C-alpha positions in Angstrom: 40.3 85.0 148.9 43.0 87.7 148.9 46.6 87.7 150.0 48.0 90.8 148.3 46.9 94.4 147.8 48.5 97.5 146.3 47.7 101.0 147.4 49.2 104.0 145.4 49.9 107.1 147.4 51.9 110.4 147.3 53.9 112.0 150.1 52.1 115.0 151.5 53.8 118.1 152.9 52.5 117.2 156.4 54.2 113.8 156.2 57.7 115.3 156.0 60.3 116.8 158.2 62.2 120.0 157.6 64.4 118.3 155.0 61.3 117.2 153.0 61.8 113.6 153.9 59.0 111.4 155.2 59.2 111.3 159.0 59.6 107.7 160.1 56.3 107.6 162.1 54.3 108.3 158.9 55.1 104.8 157.5 52.8 103.4 160.2 50.0 105.7 158.9 50.7 104.5 155.4 50.4 100.9 156.6 47.1 101.6 158.2 45.7 103.4 155.2 46.6 100.4 153.0 45.1 98.0 155.4 41.8 100.0 155.5 41.7 100.1 151.7 42.4 96.3 151.6 39.4 95.7 153.8 37.2 97.9 151.6 38.4 96.0 148.5 37.1 92.8 150.1 33.7 94.4 150.8 34.6 94.7 154.5 35.0 97.7 156.8 37.8 97.9 159.3 35.3 99.2 161.9 33.0 96.3 161.0 30.0 98.7 161.1 27.7 96.3 159.1 27.8 93.6 161.9 25.5 93.7 164.8 26.9 94.6 168.3 27.4 90.9 169.2 29.4 90.3 166.0 31.3 93.6 165.7 35.1 93.2 166.0 38.1 95.5 166.1 41.7 95.1 165.1 44.1 96.7 167.7 47.8 96.3 167.0 49.9 93.9 169.1 53.0 94.4 167.1 54.3 97.0 164.6 57.7 97.5 163.1 59.4 99.1 160.1 62.8 98.9 158.5 63.8 101.9 156.5 66.0 101.5 153.4 65.6 104.7 151.3 63.9 108.0 152.0 60.6 109.1 150.5 60.4 112.8 149.6 57.7 115.4 149.5 55.3 114.8 146.5 57.0 111.5 145.6 54.6 108.8 144.4 54.9 105.4 145.9 53.0 102.2 146.2 52.3 100.4 149.5 52.1 96.6 148.9 50.2 94.7 151.6 50.8 91.0 151.9 48.9 88.8 154.3 51.7 86.9 156.0 49.6 84.7 158.4 46.0 84.2 159.5 45.8 82.5 162.9 42.7 81.9 165.1 42.6 85.4 166.6 45.5 87.2 164.8 46.3 88.5 161.3 49.9 89.4 160.4 50.8 91.6 157.5 53.9 92.6 155.6 54.0 96.1 154.0 56.5 97.0 151.3 56.9 100.7 150.2 57.9 100.9 146.5 59.3 104.1 145.0 58.1 104.8 141.5 61.4 103.7 140.0 61.1 100.3 141.6 63.3 100.7 144.6 62.2 99.4 148.0 62.0 102.3 150.4 60.9 100.4 153.5 59.4 97.2 154.8 57.1 97.0 157.8 55.1 94.4 159.7 51.9 94.7 161.7 50.2 92.0 163.8 46.5 92.8 164.5 44.4 90.9 167.0 40.7 90.4 166.4 38.8 91.6 169.5 35.3 92.2 170.7 34.2 94.6 173.4 32.8 92.9 176.4 29.7 95.0 177.2 29.7 94.1 180.9 33.4 94.6 181.7 33.8 97.3 179.0 37.1 95.7 178.0 38.3 94.3 174.7 38.7 90.5 174.6 40.5 88.6 171.8 38.1 86.5 169.8 38.3 84.0 166.9 38.3 85.8 163.6 34.7 85.5 162.2 34.3 83.2 159.3 32.8 86.1 157.2 36.2 87.8 157.4 38.5 84.7 157.5 37.0 83.3 154.3 38.3 86.5 152.5 41.8 86.3 153.8 44.6 84.0 152.6 48.3 83.9 153.4 50.5 85.0 150.6 52.7 82.3 149.0 56.1 81.8 150.8 58.0 82.9 147.7 56.2 86.2 147.5 56.8 86.9 151.2 60.5 85.8 150.9 61.7 88.3 148.3 60.4 91.6 147.1 59.3 91.5 143.5 59.5 95.2 142.6 57.3 97.2 140.2 56.0 96.1 136.9 57.8 97.1 133.7 55.7 100.3 133.2 56.4 101.3 136.8 52.8 101.8 137.8 52.2 98.5 139.6 54.1 95.9 141.4 54.3 92.2 140.4 
């Protein structure tokens, strides 16, 4: 079971505004990339392509937010830390922390994703209980890890 994941990344030119600073909207793309990599690390796919049509689920967002503390700049390396904040019956909540290479916290975001399945008759999405094959791989992070950012490791390549 997993509750924490790190995703190293680098700011691309297309991520920035005219001042070379990451545009605020791109932090949501970074969160999504980290979430997809997290699912792959668990042997899952965010699109759930391995499951049959009756078992296939999706993860639309029902909440997304981000607080910005320090800018990220073009070509700057950073690490997105994903923490599973909560796993409920039909919902997963994540915390994302964006760490600059020197260990400073650049931003902190949150996403709540609902587990849904498409109703073939109504052609609408309906919230469903998270399948056991997925739930058994997710675990909420310890309260102390969620409460305070830990920062990077001593060598600056990974976070604690």
